[in-house]
C-alpha positions, 0 to 999 in steps of 0.5 A: 090280487085284483085285475085292473082295467085300462082306462083308455081301452077298457080291457083287462090288464093281465100283466101287473107290471104293465098297469100304471096308476094314473089317478085316484077318484074320490068316492062320495061314501067311501075311500074311492078307487084307483084308475089304471092304464097300460103303460102304452096308454098312459098318455091317452088318458084324459082325466079332466072333465071337458066342462070343468076345463072350459069353466076353469079356462073362462075363470083364468081368462077373467083373472088375467084380464082383471090383473091387466086392468089393475096394472094399467090403472094402478101402475103395476102394483098389487092391492095387497102389496106393501110399498112402505119403506 
């Protein structure tokens, strides 16, 4: 059995029952690896990259603004919706 390292505190998890699987990171050349954290630290593990979160937030803001403009111009319908009887 291999020892797991807590992603939050970087300490070895000695009790296997205390290790919770929090993510699986894909590898470029292989199956990747699993990320573990102690039960007490699961909520402390931030798995999303802050730069990615900032970029995705900007994309979501633009999508919401575009949807609002489309609803103001075209009266709430979607371009792809079928309104025929």
